[in-house]
C-alpha positions in Angstrom: -21.4 16.7 -1.6 -18.1 18.0 -0.4 -17.5 20.7 2.1 -16.2 23.2 -0.9 -19.3 22.8 -3.2 -19.1 26.7 -3.6 -16.2 25.9 -6.2 -16.6 26.3 -9.5 -16.8 22.7 -11.0 -16.5 21.3 -14.5 -18.1 18.2 -15.1 -17.4 15.3 -17.5 -20.1 12.7 -17.8 -19.1 8.9 -18.0 -20.0 7.2 -20.8 -23.1 4.5 -20.8 -22.1 1.3 -19.0 -23.8 -1.6 -17.4 -22.8 -3.3 -15.0 -23.6 -6.6 -15.9 -21.9 -6.4 -18.9 -18.5 -5.6 -17.3 -15.6 -8.1 -18.4 -11.8 -7.6 -19.0 -10.5 -7.4 -22.6 -8.2 -9.7 -23.0 -6.2 -8.2 -25.5 -5.7 -5.2 -23.1 -4.2 -7.1 -20.6 -0.8 -7.0 -19.5 -1.4 -10.1 -16.8 -5.2 -11.5 -16.7 -6.7 -11.4 -13.7 -6.2 -15.3 -13.0 -2.5 -16.2 -13.8 -1.9 -19.0 -16.1 0.9 -20.9 -17.8 1.7 -20.1 -20.5 1.1 -16.4 -20.2 -0.6 -14.6 -23.2 1.9 -12.7 -25.1 2.1 -8.6 -24.3 1.0 -7.0 -27.2 2.8 -4.0 -28.4 0.3 -1.8 -29.5 -1.4 -1.9 -25.9 -3.0 -0.9 -23.5 -1.4 -3.7 -21.5 -3.7 -3.3 -18.1 -2.5 -4.7 -14.9 -6.1 -6.7 -13.8 -6.7 -8.0 -10.3 -10.0 -9.7 -9.1 -10.6 -6.8 -6.8 -10.5 -4.5 -9.4 -13.5 -6.1 -11.3 -15.3 -5.9 -8.3 -14.4 -2.4 -7.8 -15.6 -1.4 -11.5 -19.1 -2.9 -10.8 -19.7 -1.2 -7.3 -18.4 2.3 -9.1 -21.5 1.6 -11.5 -23.7 2.2 -8.8 -21.7 4.3 -6.4 -19.6 6.8 -9.0 -17.9 8.6 -6.4 -16.7 5.8 -3.7 -18.5 7.0 -0.6 -20.0 3.6 0.0 -17.4 1.4 2.0 -18.0 -1.4 0.6 -16.2 0.0 -2.5 -13.3 1.1 -0.5 -13.4 -3.2 0.5 -12.8 -3.7 -3.1 -10.4 -0.9 -3.6 -7.9 -2.0 -1.0 -8.1 -5.6 -2.9 -6.9 -4.4 -5.9 -4.7 -1.7 -4.6 -2.9 -4.7 -2.1 -3.1 -7.2 -5.2 -1.3 -4.9 -7.8 1.3 -3.2 -5.2 2.1 -6.6 -3.6 3.5 -7.5 -7.0 6.8 -5.0 -7.0 7.1 -5.1 -3.3 9.4 -7.0 -1.8 7.6 -10.7 -1.6 6.0 -10.2 -5.0 9.4 -9.7 -6.6 11.0 -12.6 -4.9 8.1 -14.8 -6.2 8.7 -13.4 -9.9 5.0 -11.9 -10.1 6.1 -8.6 -11.3 8.0 -9.8 -14.4 4.3 -10.8 -15.7 2.6 -7.0 -15.1 5.9 -5.4 -16.3 6.1 -1.4 -16.4 2.2 -1.2 -16.9 1.8 -2.9 -14.0 4.5 -0.9 -12.1 2.5 2.3 -12.8 -0.7 0.8 -11.5 1.0 -0.1 -8.5 2.5 3.4 -7.8 -1.0 4.8 -8.7 -2.9 2.5 -6.4 -0.2 3.3 -3.6 -0.6 7.2 -4.2 -4.7 6.6 -3.5 -4.2 4.2 -0.8 -1.6 6.5 0.6 0.9 3.9 1.2 3.9 5.6 2.2 5.8 2.1 2.6 4.6 0.8 -0.5 5.7 3.9 -2.3 9.3 3.3 -0.6 9.2 0.2 -2.2 8.2 1.3 -5.5 10.3 4.2 -5.9 13.3 2.1 -5.7 12.7 -0.4 -7.7 15.0 -1.0 -10.5 14.0 0.3 -14.0 16.4 -1.6 -15.2 14.1 -4.9 -14.3 11.1 -3.0 -16.1 13.2 -3.0 -19.3 14.4 -6.5 -18.9 10.9 -7.9 -18.5 9.3 -5.5 -21.0 11.6 -6.8 -23.8 10.6 -4.8 -26.9 7.0 -4.7 -26.3 7.1 -1.0 -24.9 7.9 2.4 -26.1 10.8 4.6 -24.2 8.2 6.8 -23.0 6.8 4.1 -20.7 10.5 3.7 -18.9 11.2 7.7 -18.7 7.7 8.4 -17.2 8.4 5.5 -14.1 11.7 7.1 -13.5 10.2 10.7 -13.2 7.4 8.9 -11.0 10.0 7.6 -8.9 12.3 10.8 -8.7 9.0 12.8 -8.3 8.3 11.1 -4.9 11.5 11.0 -3.5 12.4 14.7 -4.1 9.2 16.5 -4.9 7.5 16.9 -7.9 8.7 20.3 -8.5 12.2 18.5 -8.9 11.5 16.9 -12.3 8.7 19.5 -13.7 10.6 20.1 -17.0 11.5 16.8 -17.4 8.0 15.6 -17.3 7.2 18.1 -20.0 10.1 16.8 -22.3 8.9 13.2 -22.7 8.7 12.3 -26.2 5.5 10.2 -26.2 5.8 9.0 -30.0 4.8 5.3 -30.3 7.4 3.7 -32.9 5.5 0.5 -31.4 2.2 1.1 -33.1 0.5 2.3 -29.6 -0.2 6.1 -30.2 -3.9 5.5 -29.5 -3.6 4.4 -26.0 -0.4 6.5 -25.5 -1.9 10.0 -26.5 -5.3 9.0 -25.4 -4.4 7.2 -21.6 -0.3 8.0 -20.9 0.3 11.5 -22.3 -3.0 12.9 -20.4 -1.5 11.7 -17.0 2.3 13.6 -17.8 0.4 16.7 -18.8 -2.0 16.5 -15.5 1.4 15.8 -13.3 3.4 18.6 -15.3 0.7 21.0 -14.0 0.7 19.5 -10.6 4.4 20.1 -10.3 4.3 23.3 -11.1 1.4 24.3 -8.9 -0.5 25.6 -11.6 -4.0 25.5 -10.0 -6.2 26.6 -13.4 -3.5 24.3 -16.1 -4.5 21.6 -13.6 -7.8 21.9 -13.7 -8.0 22.2 -17.2 -5.5 19.1 -18.2 -7.4 17.0 -15.6 -10.6 17.6 -17.7 -9.1 16.9 -21.0 -7.9 13.8 -19.6 -10.9 12.6 -18.5 -12.2 13.4 -22.1 -9.4 11.5 -23.4 -10.3 8.7 -21.0 -14.1 8.7 -22.4 -12.7 8.9 -25.7 -10.5 5.7 -25.6 -13.3 3.9 -23.8 -16.3 4.5 -25.6 -16.0 2.2 -28.1 -17.6 -1.2 -29.1 -14.5 -2.9 -27.8 -13.3 -1.2 -24.7 -16.7 0.2 -23.4 -17.1 -2.4 -20.6 -14.0 -2.9 -19.8 -13.3 -2.5 -16.0 -10.5 0.0 -16.1 -13.5 2.1 -18.1 -15.1 3.2 -14.9 -11.9 5.6 -13.7 -9.1 6.5 -14.8 -6.9 5.3 -12.0 -3.7 8.1 -13.0 -6.0 10.9 -13.3 -7.5 9.2 -9.6 -4.2 9.0 -8.0 -2.8 12.4 -9.6 -6.0 13.9 -7.7 -5.5 12.4 -4.6 -2.1 13.4 -4.8 -2.4 17.4 -6.1 -5.3 17.3 -3.1 -2.9 16.1 -0.5 -0.6 18.8 -1.9 -3.3 21.5 -0.9 -4.5 22.2 -4.7 -8.3 22.0 -5.3 -10.0 19.4 -7.4 -12.3 21.4 -9.4 -13.7 18.9 -12.1 -16.1 16.0 -11.1 -16.9 12.9 -13.0 -18.0 9.5 -12.6 -14.5 8.5 -13.9 -13.1 10.7 -10.8 -14.4 8.9 -7.8 -13.8 11.7 -5.3 -14.3 9.6 -2.2 -10.6 8.4 -2.4 -9.8 11.9 -2.7 -11.6 13.8 0.0 -11.1 10.9 2.2 -7.3 10.4 2.9 -7.9 8.2 5.3 -10.0 5.6 3.3 -7.6 2.8 3.8 -7.8 3.1 7.8 -11.4 4.0 8.4 -13.3 2.6 10.8 -16.2 2.4 8.0 -13.7 0.0 6.2 -12.7 -1.6 9.4 -16.4 -2.6 10.3 -17.0 -4.2 6.5 -13.8 -6.2 6.9 -14.6 -7.7 10.1 -18.1 -8.0 8.8 -17.0 -10.0 5.7 -14.6 -11.9 7.6 -17.3 -13.1 10.1 -19.6 -14.6 7.0 -17.5 -15.8 5.1 -18.2 -19.5 5.0 -15.4 -21.8 6.5 -13.7 -23.9 4.1 -14.9 -27.4 4.1 -13.1 -30.5 5.7 -10.7 -32.3 4.0 -11.9 -35.6 3.0 -10.0 -38.8 4.0 -11.0 -42.2 2.4 
């Protein structure tokens, strides 16, 4: 499928999923797809995913289009990326949306901006105050979440190699009862990043495969099997895009890692996506006229 198909590739299969059974597990949401008042409390034991309607549509699409080569999948990804990142940009901050998604939402916004190669969003996210994340997070998140956000900000501003040692040194021991999501979803992304920062190609590939297996271990349970976040690993996809753009090879394939976003860095500005957007805009039914008594 890809131009460098002569590479040695490790494959990590996705667990069995049914597109028609996909549904967000509310206990895993830092904020639900549809905001409501009062907002549900954040669970200290996590995993606290940032939700979006586009993300749920993308999850269903990726069951059939695992590598995201269909522009319709890009259309849903653009919806998800815009929704999640906008919460932490100027307008979202002014409206207060960022206070609901907290540090988990900031991290999702960062990964979506990397996947979309959205330089403007990344500049804003890299300057977002970590103390504001702490203020809104309260006691619901371990310190490692804030430290990881700060390292990602510095990595984007100064280059990944500037924070390699800091990444290795993050203590990911959970003191809030969230060791499972921290160990299986957060720690692997830190390990992959550290290898990326060191430009360690073999170590990067090894950790990427391990991270995808940890993702599968977390989600292949009765509780999480059909959660939208199960279909792909957002942080590992972001790291694969980052590594590819730095000239590293992606020697792992998995339905959890839709490589269409990796090997088409222009997907957000592609003519294929523009055509889907044009057709969608032209087929959206008009709003009904206002009723007057």
